C-alpha positions as CSV (number, residue, x, y, z in Angstrom):
1,X,134.2,97.5,103.7
2,X,135.5,98.1,100.1
3,X,135.4,101.8,98.8
4,X,132.4,103.1,97.8
5,X,131.1,102.1,94.4
6,X,129.1,104.2,91.6
7,X,125.2,102.8,92.0
8,X,123.5,102.5,89.2
9,X,120.5,104.7,90.8
10,X,120.4,107.9,89.5
11,X,118.5,111.1,91.4
12,X,114.9,112.2,90.6
13,X,114.5,115.3,88.8
14,X,111.4,118.0,89.4
15,X,108.8,117.0,87.5
16,X,108.1,119.9,84.7
17,X,105.0,120.9,83.8
18,X,104.9,119.8,80.2
19,X,105.4,116.2,81.5
20,X,102.2,116.1,83.5
21,X,100.0,114.7,80.5
22,X,102.9,111.8,80.3
23,X,102.7,111.0,83.7
24,X,101.6,107.0,84.9
25,X,100.2,106.4,88.3
26,X,101.8,103.1,89.7
27,X,100.1,100.2,87.9
28,X,98.7,97.7,90.8
29,X,97.7,94.4,88.4
30,X,96.5,91.2,90.6
31,X,96.6,88.9,87.7
32,X,94.2,90.8,85.5
33,X,94.6,92.6,82.2
34,X,93.9,96.2,81.6
35,X,90.8,96.6,78.7
36,X,92.9,96.1,75.6
37,X,91.5,99.4,74.5
38,X,93.0,101.1,77.2
39,X,94.6,104.5,76.1
40,X,98.3,104.6,76.7
41,X,98.6,106.5,80.1
42,X,95.3,106.1,81.7
43,X,96.4,104.5,85.5
44,X,94.4,101.1,86.1
45,X,94.2,99.6,89.7
46,X,93.5,96.3,90.7
47,X,93.2,94.9,93.9
48,X,95.4,92.3,95.1
49,X,93.4,88.8,95.7
50,X,94.3,87.4,99.2
51,X,93.3,84.0,97.7
52,X,95.0,83.7,94.6
53,X,98.3,81.7,94.7
54,X,100.6,84.8,93.3
55,X,99.8,89.0,93.5
56,X,101.5,90.9,90.5
57,X,102.5,94.4,90.6
58,X,104.1,96.7,88.2
59,X,105.5,100.1,88.7
60,X,105.5,103.4,86.9
61,X,106.0,107.4,87.4
62,X,103.4,108.8,89.4
63,X,103.0,112.2,91.0
64,X,104.9,114.3,93.0
65,X,105.1,113.8,96.9
66,X,104.6,109.6,95.8
67,X,103.1,107.3,98.6
68,X,101.3,104.4,99.1
69,X,101.1,101.7,96.0
70,X,103.6,98.4,96.3
71,X,105.9,100.1,99.3
72,X,102.0,99.7,101.8
73,X,101.8,96.0,99.7
74,X,104.9,95.2,100.9
75,X,105.0,96.4,104.1
76,X,101.4,94.8,104.8
77,X,102.9,91.7,104.6
78,X,105.9,93.0,107.0
79,X,102.9,93.9,109.4
80,X,101.0,90.3,108.8
81,X,104.3,88.2,109.5
82,X,104.3,85.9,112.5
83,X,107.7,84.0,112.9
84,X,110.4,85.7,110.2
85,X,111.4,88.2,107.4
86,X,114.2,87.8,105.6
87,X,115.2,90.4,103.0
88,X,118.0,90.5,100.3
89,X,118.1,94.1,98.5
90,X,120.6,95.6,96.8
91,X,119.2,99.5,97.5
92,X,117.1,100.8,100.2
93,X,115.7,104.2,101.0
94,X,112.0,103.8,101.8
95,X,111.1,104.7,105.1
96,X,108.3,102.9,105.6
97,X,109.6,99.8,104.7
98,X,112.3,100.2,107.5
99,X,109.4,100.8,109.6
100,X,107.6,97.6,109.1
101,X,110.7,95.9,109.6
102,X,111.3,97.8,112.7
103,X,107.7,97.2,114.2
104,X,107.5,93.5,112.9
105,X,111.1,93.3,115.2
106,X,109.5,94.9,118.4
107,X,106.6,92.5,118.4
108,X,109.0,89.3,118.0
109,X,109.3,88.0,114.5
110,X,113.3,87.3,113.7
111,X,114.0,90.2,110.9
112,X,117.4,89.7,109.2
113,X,118.9,92.2,106.4
114,X,121.5,91.3,103.5
115,X,122.7,94.2,101.3
116,X,125.1,95.5,99.0
117,X,127.8,97.4,100.9
118,X,127.0,100.7,99.0
119,X,123.6,100.9,100.9
120,X,124.9,100.7,104.5
121,X,125.4,104.8,104.0
122,X,121.5,105.0,103.5
123,X,119.2,106.5,107.0
124,X,116.9,102.8,106.4
125,X,119.7,100.7,106.9
126,X,121.3,102.4,109.6
127,X,117.6,103.0,111.6
128,X,117.6,98.8,111.2
129,X,120.9,98.7,113.0
130,X,120.0,100.6,115.4
131,X,117.3,98.6,116.2
132,X,119.5,95.9,116.6
133,X,118.0,94.2,113.3
134,X,121.5,92.4,111.9
135,X,122.4,93.7,108.6
136,X,124.8,91.9,106.2
137,X,126.8,93.3,103.9
138,X,128.8,92.0,100.8
139,X,131.8,93.4,101.2
140,X,132.9,93.1,97.4
141,X,133.0,95.0,94.7
142,X,130.7,93.2,92.7
143,X,127.0,94.0,94.0
144,X,124.7,91.9,95.7
145,X,121.9,92.8,92.9
146,X,119.1,90.4,94.9
147,X,115.8,92.4,95.4
148,X,113.8,89.3,97.3
149,X,112.2,88.9,100.8
150,X,110.7,85.6,102.5
151,X,108.2,86.2,104.9
152,X,107.2,83.2,108.0
153,X,109.2,80.1,105.2
154,X,106.4,80.4,102.7
155,X,105.8,83.8,101.0
156,X,108.6,84.9,98.8
157,X,108.6,88.9,97.1
158,X,111.0,89.3,93.5
159,X,111.5,91.1,90.7
160,X,113.2,94.0,89.6
161,X,111.9,96.8,92.3
162,X,114.4,98.2,95.0
163,X,113.5,99.3,98.0
164,X,114.0,103.0,97.0
165,X,111.2,105.5,95.8
166,X,113.1,105.8,92.3
167,X,111.9,102.3,91.6
168,X,108.6,102.5,93.8
169,X,107.5,105.5,91.8
170,X,109.2,106.4,89.1
171,X,111.0,103.5,87.0
172,X,109.0,100.8,85.3
173,X,109.6,97.8,87.5
174,X,107.6,94.2,88.3
175,X,107.1,93.0,91.6
176,X,105.1,89.4,92.2
177,X,104.3,87.7,95.5
178,X,104.3,84.4,95.3
179,X,102.9,81.8,97.9
180,X,104.8,78.6,98.0
181,X,106.6,76.8,100.7
182,X,108.9,74.9,98.4
183,X,109.9,78.5,96.5
184,X,110.3,79.8,99.8
185,X,112.6,77.0,100.5
186,X,115.1,78.1,97.4
187,X,115.2,81.8,98.7
188,X,115.7,80.9,102.5
189,X,118.7,78.6,101.0
190,X,120.2,81.4,99.1
191,X,119.8,83.8,101.7
192,X,121.3,81.9,104.3
193,X,124.4,81.6,101.8
194,X,124.7,85.4,102.2
195,X,123.8,86.1,105.5
196,X,125.0,82.9,107.5
197,X,128.2,82.1,105.9
198,X,129.1,85.1,104.0
199,X,129.4,83.3,100.2
200,X,128.7,86.1,97.6
201,X,129.2,85.7,94.0
202,X,130.8,83.0,92.5
203,X,131.7,82.0,96.2
204,X,127.5,80.5,96.5
205,X,127.1,77.2,96.2
206,X,125.4,75.9,93.8
207,X,122.2,73.9,96.1
208,X,119.1,75.5,95.1
209,X,116.8,72.3,96.8
210,X,114.0,72.8,94.3
211,X,115.4,74.7,90.9
212,X,111.9,73.3,89.1
213,X,108.5,73.1,90.7
214,X,104.9,73.4,90.2
215,X,102.7,76.0,92.3
216,X,99.2,75.6,91.6
217,X,99.7,74.1,88.7
218,X,102.1,76.3,87.3
219,X,105.5,75.0,86.4
220,X,108.0,77.3,88.0
221,X,112.2,77.1,87.1
222,X,113.5,79.3,90.0
223,X,117.5,80.2,89.6
224,X,120.3,81.9,91.5
225,X,123.6,83.4,89.9
226,X,126.2,82.8,89.3
227,X,125.9,79.2,91.2
228,X,123.4,78.2,88.8
229,X,124.1,79.1,85.2
230,X,121.3,81.7,84.5
231,X,121.9,82.2,81.2
232,X,121.8,78.8,79.7
233,X,118.4,78.4,81.1
234,X,117.3,81.9,79.8
235,X,118.6,80.7,76.3
236,X,116.8,77.6,76.6
237,X,113.3,79.5,76.7
238,X,114.4,81.9,73.6
239,X,114.9,79.3,71.8
240,X,112.0,77.5,72.1
241,X,110.0,80.6,71.1
242,X,107.6,79.3,68.3
243,X,105.6,82.5,67.9
244,X,107.2,85.6,69.8
245,X,109.0,86.9,72.4
246,X,108.5,90.3,74.0
247,X,111.0,91.6,76.1
248,X,111.7,95.3,78.5
249,X,115.4,95.5,79.7
250,X,117.2,98.2,81.8
251,X,120.7,96.8,80.6
252,X,121.3,94.1,77.6
253,X,124.5,93.2,76.6
254,X,124.5,89.8,76.5
255,X,125.8,88.9,72.9
256,X,124.1,85.3,72.8
257,X,120.9,86.7,73.4
258,X,120.9,88.8,70.7
259,X,121.9,86.2,68.6
260,X,118.7,83.9,69.7
261,X,116.7,86.5,68.8
262,X,118.0,87.1,65.8
263,X,117.6,83.6,64.6
264,X,114.3,83.5,65.9
265,X,113.6,86.6,63.8
266,X,114.8,84.9,61.0
267,X,113.0,81.8,62.1
268,X,109.7,84.1,61.2
269,X,108.9,84.5,65.3
270,X,108.1,88.0,66.2
271,X,110.5,89.9,68.1
272,X,110.0,93.3,69.7
273,X,111.8,94.7,72.8
274,X,112.2,98.4,74.8
275,X,115.9,99.2,75.4
276,X,116.2,101.6,78.4
277,X,117.7,104.8,76.0
278,X,120.1,105.4,78.6
279,X,122.3,102.4,79.2
280,X,122.5,102.7,75.5
281,X,123.6,106.4,75.9
282,X,126.2,105.4,78.2
283,X,127.5,102.6,76.2
284,X,125.5,99.8,76.6
285,X,124.4,99.3,73.3
286,X,126.0,96.0,72.1
287,X,122.6,94.1,71.7
288,X,120.9,97.1,70.9
289,X,123.2,97.7,68.0
290,X,123.0,93.8,66.8
291,X,119.3,93.6,66.6
292,X,118.8,96.8,64.7
293,X,121.3,96.1,61.9
294,X,119.6,92.8,62.3
295,X,116.4,94.7,61.4
296,X,114.6,94.1,64.5
297,X,111.6,95.8,65.7
298,X,113.4,97.4,68.6
299,X,112.5,101.0,70.7
300,X,114.3,102.9,73.5
301,X,112.0,103.6,76.6
302,X,109.8,106.7,76.5
303,X,110.3,106.5,80.8
304,X,112.0,110.1,82.2
305,X,113.5,107.8,84.2
306,X,114.3,104.3,84.1
307,X,113.2,101.1,82.4
308,X,114.2,99.3,85.0
309,X,112.6,95.8,84.2
310,X,114.6,92.9,83.3
311,X,111.6,90.5,81.3
312,X,111.5,88.4,78.8
313,X,107.5,87.2,77.6
314,X,107.8,84.2,75.7
315,X,105.2,83.0,73.1
316,X,102.6,85.1,75.4
317,X,102.7,81.8,77.7
318,X,106.2,82.2,79.8
319,X,107.6,84.7,81.3
320,X,111.2,84.8,82.4
321,X,111.7,88.1,85.7
322,X,113.8,88.8,88.2
323,X,116.9,90.8,89.3
324,X,119.1,89.2,86.6
325,X,119.9,92.4,83.9
326,X,121.2,90.9,80.4
327,X,124.7,91.5,81.4
328,X,127.8,89.7,81.6
329,X,127.9,91.2,85.2
330,X,124.9,89.4,85.8
331,X,126.1,86.3,84.5
332,X,129.5,86.1,86.4
333,X,129.7,88.4,89.4
334,X,126.8,89.5,91.2
335,X,124.0,87.7,93.3
336,X,121.1,87.7,91.2
337,X,117.9,85.3,90.9
338,X,115.6,84.6,88.2
339,X,111.9,82.9,87.7
340,X,111.0,81.0,84.6
341,X,106.9,81.1,85.0
342,X,105.4,78.9,82.5
343,X,101.7,80.3,83.3
344,X,99.2,81.8,80.1
345,X,97.4,84.2,83.4
346,X,100.7,85.9,84.4
347,X,101.9,86.2,80.8
348,X,98.7,87.9,79.9
349,X,99.6,90.3,82.5
350,X,103.3,91.0,81.8
351,X,102.3,91.2,78.2
352,X,99.4,94.3,78.9
353,X,102.4,95.7,80.6
354,X,104.9,95.5,77.7
355,X,101.8,96.9,75.4
356,X,101.9,100.2,77.5
357,X,105.9,100.1,77.7
358,X,105.9,99.7,74.0
359,X,103.5,102.1,72.7
360,X,105.1,105.3,75.0
361,X,108.4,104.2,73.5
362,X,110.3,105.5,71.3
363,X,111.4,103.9,67.9
């Protein structure tokens, strides 16, 4: 096992009484928009719809002693599994999810887990191992940064949310559940590379079965890093923008992405985005400096914890989202995944979330 590395996870601080007015409840969307006139900070919750091909969720700061929200939805999907659950997640300290996996294994579901070596010390992982659930670690200095689940070969959970209290109840994240056997085949192939072949990072083969597919009339692109050249696909999406690009970025240091945004802004495309404040303060300010120097309309986030999403929203028609930070490590070293969703309906939900984050950000 490699020596422990410093994680980007941050310990949560107690909420002060003066911050109560700024607290957001976890935002749960099922592909619907909050009213355009809704004031920032008013919580919105829309029940998920099992008849849809996807359910989309967003997180934000919640009150003390958080419970429920997205972890309940994920745990319910574990409880409904009939045959298999494959989990690839960077960080994992949510006991309701480890307990749901153990329940599934106890009733005969095959449960397998891939995680980063740093997470082996978590009690949740130790509990899984004690329950005889196999856990494979990456054993690398780079990180296994994926956050995805495949259930029964037909359902995929993916997005920016680690299985942690911070990500579920404090940080801004997005997480989507998609029903598609072909998409599940993509994620299963990636999972098998890590779990069975122990192929991580640059050793992972480029063998995604369906890098492009259609799900319920929505065109979907699905890529894995480092093997699928994710940056080139994202650049192609950015360069195709005709009217607007909006983004939310935990880590944004890629110069090529910044240059693409500047070129689009100079061509008349609206470009607005929110950066995670602490990443800039810690030295991850290359893109921030480039965009502000070019006069682009960008802000630093107002969440006292983390803006952890990694999202581009293009022409309010196309969404780029996943575990992939806009960084060199995400492209060349870490294990990552990304979806490029061509869906005005999904894009509308992401734009509503972006508006909330933007309204709370600091100019």
